[in-house]
N, C-alpha and C positions, 0 to 999 in steps of 0.2 A: 505490638510485635517488636522484637529486638532489632536494633539497627543493623546488626550483622546479617540477619536473615534477609532484610530488605535488599542489602547490597548483593547478597548471593543470588537472589532471584532475578536480578536485572541483567542476567548474563545471556538470555536468549534474544535473538534478533528477529527470527521469523520461522514460520512453518509453511510447508508447501506439499502439494500432492501431484504426483505424476502417474498417469494411467497408461496401460497398454490395452487396446480394445481387441475385439474378436477379429478385426481385419489386420491385426498386427501393427497398427499405428500407435506411436508413443506420443502422448500429449501432456503438456504442462496444464493441469486442469484448474488449480486453485492455489492461492497463497494468502497468508495474512502476516503482517499488515500489508507489505508490498515487497517487490524485489526489482532488481535492475535487469535489463536484457542480458548484460554480460554474465551476471551471476546465474541467471536462469539457464543460459546456454551451457555454462560450466556444469551446473547440477544435472542437466540432461545428459551431458557427456559422462559424468561420474556414475550415474544411475545405470545399473547393468541392463535395464530394459532396452536401451538403445544399442547394446553390444551385438556385434554380428554373430558371435559364437554361441549365443543363446544360453550361456551359463548363468545360473541364478546365484547372486551373492547376497545372502540374507542381510549383511550389515557391512557398510564401508564408511570410512571417515577420512577427513583430510583438512587441509587448510589452504586458503587462497587470500592473499593480501590481508592477513590478520583476522579473517573470518573463518571460523571452523565450520565444517559441514558434516552432518551425520545422516546416513540414508539407510533406512530399513525397507527391504523389498519382500513382498510375499505373493504367492500364487493364490488366486481366488478359488475357493472350493465351489463345486457346482451348486451346493445347497445355499450359497449366499444370495442376498437380494441384488447384488451387483451383477446383473445378467449379461451386460455387454462388455464386461471388463475381465480380462484373463489374469492380469497381474497389476499391482500398483506399488508405488514407493512413497513413503512418507519421508520428507526432508526437513531437518532442523538446521538452522544456522545460528551460531552462538559466538560469544566472545571467548569461551574457555575450552580447554582440552579436558574432556572427561568422557571417554567412549562408553564406559559401563553405565554411567548416569543416563546418557542420551539414548543408548540402546534400549534401556529399560523403558524410558518414556515413549520412544517411538513405537515400541511393541504394544504398549497400551493404546496409543492412537490408532494403530493398525486394527486392533480388535474392535475398537469403536466404529471405525469406518466399515469394517466387514459387517457389523451388526446393523448399523443405521443407514449405511449407504449415502450419507450426506456429511459434508465437512462441518456442519454446525456444532455437533457435539465435540469434535476435535478442537474447534476454535475455543469453545467454552473451557475445555480442559487446559488448553495452552494458556489462556488468560489466567486461569486459576493458579497454574504453576508459576507464571510470570509475576503475579501479584502476591500470592501467598506461599509459594514454594511447595504446594501440595495439591494433588487431585485425587479424589476418592471415588471409586465406583465399585459396587459390589461385584458385578459380573465381569468387569474388565481389569480388575486389580487396582491397587492404590500405588501412588508414587509420591515420595517425599524427597525433595531436593537435598535436604541436609543429611540424608543417609549416605550420600556419595561424596566422601571427603576427597579433595584433589590429591592429597598425598597417596591415597589408595590407588588412584589412577596412575600416578607416577611410578608406583611400585608393582603395577599389575603384570608387567612383562617378566621374563626370566633371563637374568644375566647368566645364570648357570648354563642355560641352553646355548647361549651365544659362545661361551667359553668352551663347552663340550664340542661345538662345531669348529671353532677357529683356534683353540689352544693359545699358544704364545702370540699368535698373530693378532689376538684381541688388543694387544698393546698398540698396534697401528691405529685401531679405531679410537682408543683412548687418547693417543697423541694428536690425532686429527681433530678430535673434539676439543682438547685442551687449547689447540692453536686456532680454533674457530675456522677450520678448513671446510671445504665442500665435499660432502660424502653422498655418493649416489648408490642406491641399492637396487639390484634387479632380481626378480624371480617371476616366472610366468603366472604364479598364483597370487592374487592380491592379498589373500588372508595371510600368507607367509610374509609378504612384504610388510604388511601393517604390524604384525606381531613383532618382527625383528626391529623395524625402524622405531617403533614407539618405546622400545627398551633402551636404545642407545643413549639418550640424554642422561640416563641414570649413571652412566660412567663418569659424568662430571657433575655429580650430585650437589657440589657446593654452589653451582649456579642455579639449580632447580629451574631450568629454562627450557620449556617445551615449545616455545615459539619457533625454535629452529627446525621443528619437525614438519615435513610436508610429505605425509605418508602415502598419498595417492596422486601421482602426477601423470599427465599425458604430455606427449611431445607436441604441444600446442603453443603457437607463438606467444599468445597473451599470457599463458601460464608460465612459460619459460622466462619471459620478460620480468614478470613479478618475482620469480624465484631468483633471478640474477641480480635483483636489487638488494638481496640479503647478503650480509657479510659471510657468514658461515651457515651451512644448513645440512640437514639429512633429508634426501629426497628419494621417494620410492617409486619405481616404475615396473610395469609388467611387459614393456616392449623392449626387446633386446637391442633394438636400433639405438637405444641411449648409449650403448657401449661405444658407438661411433661418434659420440659428441664429447670429445675431450675438453671442450670449452665449458662443459657443465660441472666437471668434477676434479678434485685433487686426489680423492681416493674412490676407487670403484669396487663395489662388493657384488660379485656374482654369487648370490645366495644358493642358486640351483647347483652350481659347481663347487661351492665352498672355496672360492678364490677371492683374494683381496689384492688389488693392483694399485700401486701409487703412481700417479701421473708424472711424467718426466719433469714438468715444471715445479712440482711440489717436493721432489726428492731431496733438494738441499735443505729445506725447512724441516723435513720429516726424517732427516738422517738419524739413525738409531745408535745409541751408545750404552754405556754401563748403566746409566740412570734408567733407560727404557727396559734393559734386561731385568733389572731389579723389580721394576713395576710389573713387567710381564710375568715374572715368577710369582710375585705376590698374588696377582689376579688369578693365575692358574691354580696355585696352591689353595687359595681361599675357596674358589669355585668348586674344586674337586673334593673339598671336605664334606662328607655326607651329613655331618652334624649341623652344617651351617645352612641357614635359609638364604633366599635371594637377598633379602634386605640386610642380612649380616654381611654378605659379600659386598654389597654396595657400600656399607659402612666401612669395611676394611679398605676398599679402594679410595673412599673419600678421605680416610685418615692418611693414607700414603700420599694422596694428592696434596693434602695440606702440608706435608713435609716438603714437597717440591716448592710450594709457595714460601715456606719458611727459608728454604735455600736462597730464594730470590730476595727476601727481605733486607739482608745486610747491604745489598747493592742498590737499594732504592732510597731516594731522598725526597723531601718535600719540594715540589716545583717552585720556581721563582715567585709565582703569584699565590703560592700557599694553597692552591686549590686541591692538588692531588699528589700522589707519590709518583716519581718518575725514576727511570733506570739510570744509574751512574755507570756508564759503559766502561770507563777506565777502571773503576773498582772491580767490575766483573772480570775484566781481562787480567788484572793483577793477580786474581785468585788462581789463575792457571788451571782451570778445570780441563778435563779431557775435551777436545774440540767438539764432539757431538753434544756434550752436556752444556758447554758454553753457548753453542748454536741454538740448542733447544730453549735455554733460559732467555736468550735474546728474543727469539720468536714468540715465546710465551709473554714476555713483557710487551711485545708489539700487539699481541692479541688482547691483552688486558689494557691497552691504550696507555702504556707507561713509558713510551718513548718521547724524548724531547723533540718538539717540532721546530 
């Protein structure tokens, strides 16, 4: 087997099973190879079976301390051999972001459990995918890891939808991401939160960094502590109470109301000027072009973003230890940019760790 395939398949960390029985009790039934109490509690919280409002969410995903989780939940049909179970969730924990890949795999595992009523077959398939990147079964469908390219996952959301909702204000999101600020997104429906938040990192395509995404958060002390250890992030919530937590965000997006708010403490770094206006116009123009696909819009934004870095280049110099490029603040000030542009370039240099310490 090619070395690349081996590396790719070692991304899964574990598989688990949560059941809701006919008495309405939700139990963590089984996992392989093992899990921690903290992670188990987190996954029980994320799994919709423990939710008061009884809404079934077929698929949710998120991240906790660099571990991604993917949960598929189904209702058990009466014809199934699982007589005492009304619903169950299959949980996968992995090292990588790829919702489509793990949604496909968990669906296959669900069908297996429905048919056999025992985790043994699931474990066999999990090990097959872990070691060979493939599991084949005639009645439950086949799964091939390498069918799911990570770039496809990065491009799966729609930038055009975001721009059609927020128009010129999309540039606030772009600026916040460029400056590695903290973005909190609220909507009562988890599906809306996940769709929107997973798309945002594509606005800064040059970084291709989806580790900033925390698409399904609860206002839980342990989760918030883990979140606040990150420099910049995109965090999704279904609880409006998060709007009363200004300590968690620089930019707050109320998706349900189509409103974007910049927190008072972030206003100085996020001050908008001519540069932002040009960026905003480019984003809107590109996204409104019916001829352009989402990936072409992302490309247009990435090219314009590269221009911004080109603007910064003349004011950077190699640091004294020769390790990296740092900002020459005097040179930047001498250029006499409009204040908002100079301010933005300074904060961008800070975000890129180009300030002299």
